[in-house]
C-alpha positions as CSV (number, residue, x, y, z in Angstrom):
1,M,1.5,2.2,3.5
2,L,4.3,0.5,1.6
3,R,5.4,3.5,-0.4
4,P,7.9,4.9,2.2
5,L,9.1,1.5,3.4
6,A,11.7,-1.0,2.1
7,A,9.3,-3.8,3.1
8,A,6.6,-4.5,5.7
9,D,5.5,-7.6,7.7
10,F,2.3,-9.1,6.3
11,S,0.7,-9.3,9.7
12,A,1.6,-5.7,10.5
13,I,-0.1,-4.6,7.3
14,A,-3.2,-6.5,8.1
15,A,-3.4,-5.1,11.6
16,T,-2.7,-1.5,10.5
17,L,-5.3,-1.6,7.7
18,E,-7.7,-3.5,9.9
19,L,-8.1,-6.3,7.3
20,S,-8.4,-10.0,7.8
21,E,-5.3,-11.8,6.8
22,A,-7.4,-13.8,4.3
23,N,-8.7,-10.6,2.6
24,L,-5.2,-9.1,2.5
25,S,-3.7,-12.3,1.2
26,K,-6.1,-12.2,-1.8
27,T,-5.2,-8.6,-2.5
28,V,-1.5,-9.2,-2.2
29,K,-1.7,-12.2,-4.4
30,N,-3.4,-10.2,-7.2
31,L,-0.8,-7.4,-6.8
32,V,2.0,-9.9,-7.0
33,E,0.5,-11.4,-10.2
34,I,0.5,-8.0,-11.9
35,G,4.0,-7.1,-10.8
36,Y,3.3,-4.4,-8.2
37,L,4.4,-6.4,-5.1
38,V,6.9,-9.1,-4.2
39,T,6.7,-11.3,-1.1
40,S,9.4,-13.2,0.7
41,K,9.2,-15.7,3.6
42,Q,11.7,-15.9,6.4
43,A,12.1,-17.7,9.7
44,S,10.6,-15.8,12.6
45,P,13.1,-15.0,15.3
46,Q,10.2,-14.9,17.9
47,R,9.1,-18.5,17.1
48,S,10.7,-21.7,18.0
49,D,8.7,-23.7,15.5
50,A,9.0,-23.9,11.7
51,R,6.5,-21.2,10.9
52,Q,7.7,-18.3,8.8
53,T,6.8,-14.6,8.5
54,T,6.0,-13.0,5.2
55,S,7.4,-9.6,4.1
56,V,5.7,-7.6,1.4
57,K,7.7,-5.2,-0.8
58,L,6.5,-2.7,-3.5
59,T,8.3,-3.2,-6.8
60,A,9.6,-0.5,-9.1
61,Q,6.5,-1.0,-11.3
62,G,4.2,-0.9,-8.3
63,R,5.9,2.3,-7.0
64,R,5.4,3.9,-10.5
65,A,1.8,2.8,-10.5
66,F,1.1,4.2,-7.0
67,D,2.8,7.5,-7.8
68,G,0.7,7.8,-11.0
69,H,-2.5,7.1,-9.1
70,L,-1.6,9.6,-6.4
71,A,-0.7,12.2,-9.0
72,M,-4.1,11.7,-10.7
73,L,-5.8,12.2,-7.3
74,V,-3.9,15.4,-6.7
75,R,-4.8,16.7,-10.1
76,S,-8.4,15.7,-10.2
77,P,-9.8,18.1,-7.6
78,R,-8.4,21.0,-9.6
79,R,-10.5,20.0,-12.6
80,T,-13.7,19.1,-10.8
81,G,-13.5,21.3,-7.7
82,R,-14.0,18.3,-5.4
83,S,-11.8,15.6,-4.1
84,V,-12.1,12.0,-5.4
85,S,-10.5,10.6,-2.3
86,P,-10.9,11.0,1.4
87,L,-7.1,11.1,1.6
88,V,-6.9,14.3,-0.5
89,R,-8.1,17.7,0.7
90,S,-8.2,20.4,-1.8
91,S,-9.0,24.1,-2.3
92,R,-8.6,26.2,-5.4
93,R,-4.9,26.9,-4.6
94,T,-3.7,23.8,-2.8
95,C,-4.1,20.1,-2.6
96,T,-2.8,18.3,0.4
97,V,-2.4,14.5,0.7
98,L,-3.5,13.6,4.2
99,P,-1.4,11.1,6.2
100,P,-3.1,7.7,6.7
């Protein structure tokens, strides 16, 4: 989800992926710790109180890791004849990454 975006709102990611914010928070924290994501907080223009919104951004290291994983998924069906991911559809000649 983050690959084509400059950044995304944490709540929007949770809603899109149908994850609880608690579960997403743990995953984001782990990915921040290994350098794949960065987060930032900013005042919310929709709120009059002090609460802030969180943005999540893929780092250059995270982008390289994602691209490497995707490349592996694309190559794997050619070797095994079957897809290793529901996001990848393959035949003997082509392999298509399906949109989310």
